[in-house]
C-alpha positions, 0 to 999 in steps of 0.5 A: 383798484387805487384809482377806485379808490381815490387813492395812490397805488402805494398806500392801498397796497399797504391797505391790503397789506393791514386786511390779509394780516388780520386775515380780513381777505386773501390775495393770489395773482393770476399773470399779471392780476392781483385778484384778493377775495373776501375770506370768512370772517371779513365777510361776518363782518362786513355782515355784522355777525360775529365770526366763529372762531377754531376751538 
């Protein structure tokens, strides 16, 4: 991912941590590979919609 973003792995890791903390992505590991998926909140923001917040 860092290579595709033209940045260093530590820099990419800090960005991913911030996205996880903001609940915009969810990360899990499959064997040695980290898998990152966009959360419903992240998708809503990417699509320019107002996200639904829990009551």
